[in-house]
N, C-alpha and C positions, 0 to 999 in steps of 0.2 A: 207677461214681461219676465224675463229671467232675472233672478236676484243676483246673478253673477255680474260684477261690475264690468262694463264694456271696456274700460281702460285696461283692466287686468287681462281681459281676453286678448286684446290687441298685443299687449306686452308678451304674454305667454306664447301667442301664435308666432310672434317675431322670433323669439328664442328658439321655438321648436323648428321653425323654418330654417334658421341658421344652422341648427344641429343636423337636420336632415341633409342640408346642402353639403356641409363639411363631411359628413359620413359618406355621402355619395361620391364626393370628390376623391376620397381616399380609397374606398373599396371598389369603385367602378371606373375610375380614370376620367373624371370630368363630367360635364353636364349631360352628355349623352348617356353615360353610365347611370346617372341619377334617374333619368327618365326610364331607362330599362328597368332599374331596381323598383321604381314606384309602380311600373306597369306589372311587375311580377309579384306585387303584394307588399311593397314597401320594405323598410329595413328588416322587420321580422314580424309584421302584423300588429305587434303591440304598440309601436309608435303611431301607426295609422289609426288604431282604435283610440288612443289617447287624444289625437288631434280631433277626431270626430266628436268625442265627448266634450272637449273644450268649446268646439264650435256650437254645441247645443247648450252650452252654459253649465256643463257638469264637469267638475274636476275628478280625475281618477282617484281611486282610494290611495291615501298617503300623499296627495298633492302632486305637483308637477315633478318634483325630484323622485318621489316614489314611482311614478309612472315611467319616467325616463330610465330609472334604474332597472325597472322590470323589463323594459324594452332592450336595454343593453345586455341583460342577463339571459335573453331568449336563446333559442336553439341556433339562430343564425345571426346573433348579435356579435358585437366586437370580440368579446372574450371567446365565444364559441368559435367564431370564424378563424381566430388565430391559434386555435388548438388549446387555449387556456394557459394562463400563467401557472396554474397549479400543476399542469402536466409537465411544463418545462422544469419547474422547480423539483418535481418528483424525479425526473430523469437525472438532473444534476446531483440531487441528494443520493440517488441510488448509485451513481458512479463513484461518488466520494466514499460510499460505504463498502466498496469492494475491498476485500482483505488481500494482503500480499505476503504476510508472514506464514510459514508452514505450521507454526505452533511448537516445534521442537527442533533443536539445532541438528541433531543427527538425522532426523527425518528430512530436513531441508537439504542437507549435504547429499544424501542418497538421491533425493528427488532431482537435484541439479545434475548429478553425474548421470543418472538414467536419461534425462532429457538430452544431454550431450551425446550419449551413446546412440540414442534413437535418431538423432538428427544427422549422424555420420553414416553415410552409406558404406563406408569401409569397415564398420564395426564387425568383428568376428565374434558372433554370439556364442560360438562353441567354446570360447576362452573366457568370456565374461564371468566374473565371480563377485556378485554384489554381496554375498554372504561374508566374504573375507573383508570387504570394506566395512560392513556392519560390525564385525568383531573388532576391527581396529578402532572404530569410533567408540566402542564400549571401553577399550583400553584407555583411550584418551579421557573418557569420562571418569574412569576409576583413578587414573593418575592425577587428574586436575582437581577432583572433588574429594577423594577418599584417602589418598596417600598422605602419610605424615612426613614432614620435611623439617628436620632439625638442623639449623644452620650454625656454623662456627666460623668466625672470621679469623683468618690466618694473617701473618705479617705480609704475605705477598699474594693473597687471594682469598677464596672462600671455599669451605668444605660443607657439603650438605649430605646428611644421612637420610635417604628416602626409603621409608619402610611401610609395610602393610601386611595384610593377611589374606589368604584365600585368593579370590579373583583379583583383588587389588595388587597382591604380591606378584601374580603372574603378569599383570599389565606393566608393573614397574620393571620387571626383568626384561620384558620385550622392548619397552619404549625408551628408557633412559640410556642404555648403552648404544642403541641405534642413533639416538639424537646426538650423543657425544661425537660419533663419527661425522655427522653433518656439521657440528660446530667446528671441528678441526678443518673441514674443507673450506669454511669461510674465514679461517684465520684465528680462531680462538684456541687458547692453550688449555685444553680440558682432558680429563681422564675419568674412568669409571672403574670401581672395584666392587666385587661381590661382597655382600653381607648375608648372614643367615636369614634375615627377614627383609632383605631389600638390596640396595646398592649405595655406595658412597660416591657422590659426584664432587669432583674437585676442579675448580676453574682458577687458573693463575692470572693475576692482573698483568696488564700490559699498557703500553702507551695509548692504544686505541680502546682498551677496556680497563680503565683505572679501578682501583679497589673501591672507591666511593660509588662508582656505577654498579659494580658487582653486588655490593651490599644493598643498594637500592633495588636492583632487579630481583634478587632472591631466586628461589627455585623456579617458579613459574615464569618469571621474566626471562630467565635463561632458557627455559624450555621452548619459548615461543620465538626464539631467534631464528632468522632465516626464513625463506619462503618456499621450503620444500614440501610442506604438508599438502598443499592444494594439488600440485601436479602428481605427487605420490598417490593421492587418493584416486585420481583418475586412472593412473597406471595399475593400481591395485585392483580396481574394478574391472579393468581390461584383462586381468590375469598376467600382466607383464612385470609385476613388482611384488615381492614378498618379503620386504625388509623387516616389517613388524610381525 
């Protein structure tokens, strides 16, 4: 006589039967699918083995939950059959980890321009000059980060002495006068004068550019006015523009 209580055996068998039925309904499309699955070896072999052990009065190691968990974790179990939640999470995590930033602004600008040129069948590669664009981006870096800008507020505007040495001075001499021309085209009252170690930038206030705004903008706020830099970069790379 088995020591395993017959009431427990009946209860466990009922739970197991319901589990097998539900699994067969989902994975095989109904009762016929269940019969086919059972004929091919059951859910994954582990469930059938557990059922046989219980019918003989022996519980699988770890009890009913342990046996069922082992069956579900088998090679053809629910997790395995669906490809695994871990796999899906890994794919999603991998996609989220894809980087988009190039790591350096000048590098990213050149990369963008090169991609545009390569995508355009009309690009004349005999005229393309990426080196010129690189030199201009170096100028921008020097003026933005290394140039000194001493501002003086006038009664009717602002005056800025932009100075530097070496490579920075060269960049100032190329960029600031060229930018003043662009400011005039968009309606600003601006002028530029040479200094021994840089340039003097003067911007006169107006109704659209009041003195309070000019003071707040300062040197770099004035230098970023207009949207000519981006198209000029592309034209420069194409060999069509040599302003700077």
